[in-house]
C-alpha positions, -999 to 999 in steps of 0.1 A, spaced: -620 -52 -728 -614 -15 -733 -636 -7 -703 -615 -31 -681 -583 -15 -695 -596 20 -686 -605 8 -651 -570 -6 -647 -553 26 -659 -575 46 -635 -565 24 -606 -528 27 -615 -530 65 -618 -526 73 -580 -496 50 -576 -480 64 -608 -485 100 -596 -471 92 -562 -440 75 -577 -435 103 -602 -436 131 -577 -422 112 -547 -393 95 -563 -386 102 -600 -389 140 -598 -366 144 -568 -340 121 -584 -342 141 -616 -337 174 -596 -308 158 -578 -292 147 -611 -297 182 -626 -281 199 -596 -250 177 -598 -243 187 -634 -250 224 -632 -223 250 -624 -234 286 -625 -265 278 -645 -246 259 -672 -243 222 -678 -209 210 -665 -192 181 -648 -172 205 -627 -187 193 -594 -176 157 -602 -141 168 -612 -138 189 -580 -151 160 -559 -126 134 -573 -97 159 -572 -98 157 -534 -76 128 -520 -100 125 -490 -130 120 -514 -111 94 -535 -101 75 -503 -137 75 -491 -150 63 -525 -125 34 -528 -131 25 -491 -168 23 -497 -164 3 -529 -138 -20 -514 -159 -28 -483 -190 -33 -504 -171 -59 -525 -156 -76 -494 -189 -78 -476 -206 -92 -507 -179 -118 -513 -177 -130 -477 -215 -131 -475 -216 -152 -507 -191 -178 -494 -206 -181 -460 -241 -178 -474 -237 -209 -496 -224 -229 -467 -253 -219 -445 -279 -223 -473 -266 -258 -481 -268 -268 -444 -303 -254 -442 -315 -272 -473 -300 -305 -462 -317 -303 -428 -350 -320 -418 -382 -300 -424 -386 -291 -387 -349 -280 -384 -351 -261 -416 -380 -240 -403 -361 -232 -371 -329 -223 -390 -347 -201 -414 -364 -184 -384 -330 -177 -369 -318 -162 -401 -350 -140 -404 -350 -130 -368 -323 -103 -370 -343 -86 -398 -370 -79 -373 -347 -60 -350 -339 -23 -356 -305 -18 -373 -297 8 -347 -301 -17 -319 -281 -43 -337 -253 -19 -344 -252 -7 -308 -249 -43 -297 -216 -44 -316 -205 -13 -297 -210 -33 -265 -191 -63 -279 -162 -45 -296 -156 -16 -272 -124 -13 -251 -143 -27 -221 -165 -49 -243 -169 -87 -242 -143 -93 -269 -115 -73 -252 -124 -87 -218 -121 -123 -233 -88 -116 -250 -72 -101 -220 -87 -127 -197 -71 -156 -217 -38 -137 -220 -37 -131 -258 -32 -94 -252 -20 -73 -223 -43 -43 -231 -75 -38 -249 -74 -37 -287 -89 -8 -306 -115 -24 -328 -142 3 -328 -139 31 -353 -119 9 -377 -127 -7 -411 -129 -41 -393 -157 -29 -371 -176 -15 -401 -171 -48 -420 -183 -69 -391 -214 -47 -387 -223 -48 -424 -218 -85 -426 -242 -90 -396 -266 -65 -411 -270 -79 -446 -260 -116 -443 -296 -128 -441 -303 -110 -474 -278 -133 -491 -288 -165 -473 -326 -164 -481 -323 -161 -519 -297 -189 -519 -319 -211 -498 -348 -205 -523 -325 -212 -553 -311 -244 -537 -345 -257 -530 -354 -255 -567 -324 -277 -577 -334 -310 -593 -332 -336 -566 -311 -361 -586 -283 -339 -601 -260 -339 -571 -264 -376 -562 -258 -384 -599 -226 -364 -599 -214 -381 -568 -221 -415 -583 -200 -405 -613 -171 -396 -590 -172 -358 -590 -157 -341 -560 -177 -316 -539 -157 -287 -554 -165 -299 -589 -202 -304 -580 -203 -269 -566 -185 -252 -595 -202 -270 -624 -237 -278 -610 -247 -259 -579 -232 -225 -588 -246 -223 -624 -281 -236 -613 -283 -211 -584 -269 -181 -602 -303 -162 -600 -303 -165 -562 -267 -153 -561 -275 -123 -583 -304 -113 -561 -285 -118 -529 -253 -101 -542 -273 -71 -554 -291 -67 -521 -259 -70 -501 -237 -49 -522 -262 -21 -527 -271 -22 -490 -234 -20 -480 -229 10 -503 -259 29 -490 -260 19 -453 -257 49 -429 -263 38 -394 -237 10 -392 -208 30 -406 -217 61 -386 -218 42 -353 -190 17 -358 -168 38 -381 -174 73 -368 -154 102 -383 -123 80 -386 -137 56 -412 -158 77 -435 -180 61 -461 -198 78 -489 -231 78 -470 -215 93 -438 -196 118 -460 -229 128 -476 -244 135 -442 -215 156 -432 -216 177 -464 -253 184 -459 -256 188 -421 -222 202 -413 -208 220 -443 -241 229 -461 -223 218 -493 -253 206 -513 -234 205 -546 -209 180 -533 -237 161 -515 -256 158 -548 -225 144 -565 -222 117 -537 -259 108 -541 -255 105 -579 -224 83 -574 -243 60 -550 -273 58 -574 -251 50 -604 -231 24 -585 -262 7 -573 -278 6 -608 -246 -5 -625 -241 -33 -600 -276 -46 -606 -272 -45 -643 -237 -60 -643 -247 -90 -621 -278 -97 -642 -257 -96 -674 -231 -119 -659 -257 -144 -648 -274 -142 -682 -242 -147 -701 -232 -177 -679 -266 -192 -684 -264 -189 -722 -230 -204 -722 
């Protein structure tokens, strides 16, 4: 037994060393750089960052869009997942394939497709002016609306797939039994489907929210410099201003928000399950 344990530890050693030097050590250096001012430990960089109105606006915009994308993805995700689960086996396979297909396409290509659709001479503006709803093209690109649309399209499959898996594990007789007892669809969803699929919602919500917080390509292309997000602001501070102290603060904020979101959603799901 001890020999097998020693072999297992030896096999784990290369991966452990890689993770330690490739991920943990850089993160620790980043954390240390964000709380050091003049060689002393201090939160001065954080105070300076949040004292700027621009930085506060960028922070709240990122947080707000992340929540909005996650909420809308959850609502639409349940509708799509329920439709997929209620389909025939052959239709279910095709529908899941359509959901997975965008994940096989580069985010850059998917985002530039929205540039073609939402541009002043794009398909949407041509359709709106063609049917007479507007006399001139509407500016959609480089707005929060464009970033929101791009993020929804980018991360929506990550919400649907966990929900489909959770719904498929529901007991087959609970929903029909509730219908026989006279429960409405809203009551069935609130008291049966939602509690029993909370694990899928937690997984999907974590993936979508964290992905929306940390995505760079979509906000950079669809938002540009007019709609800054934390990740695009991070790039500007490093590549343009060479302000590595401020960039480390932004990186720490993104890491903390991602970890806090995962922990909070898991605790909410656990508390609801115990209740």
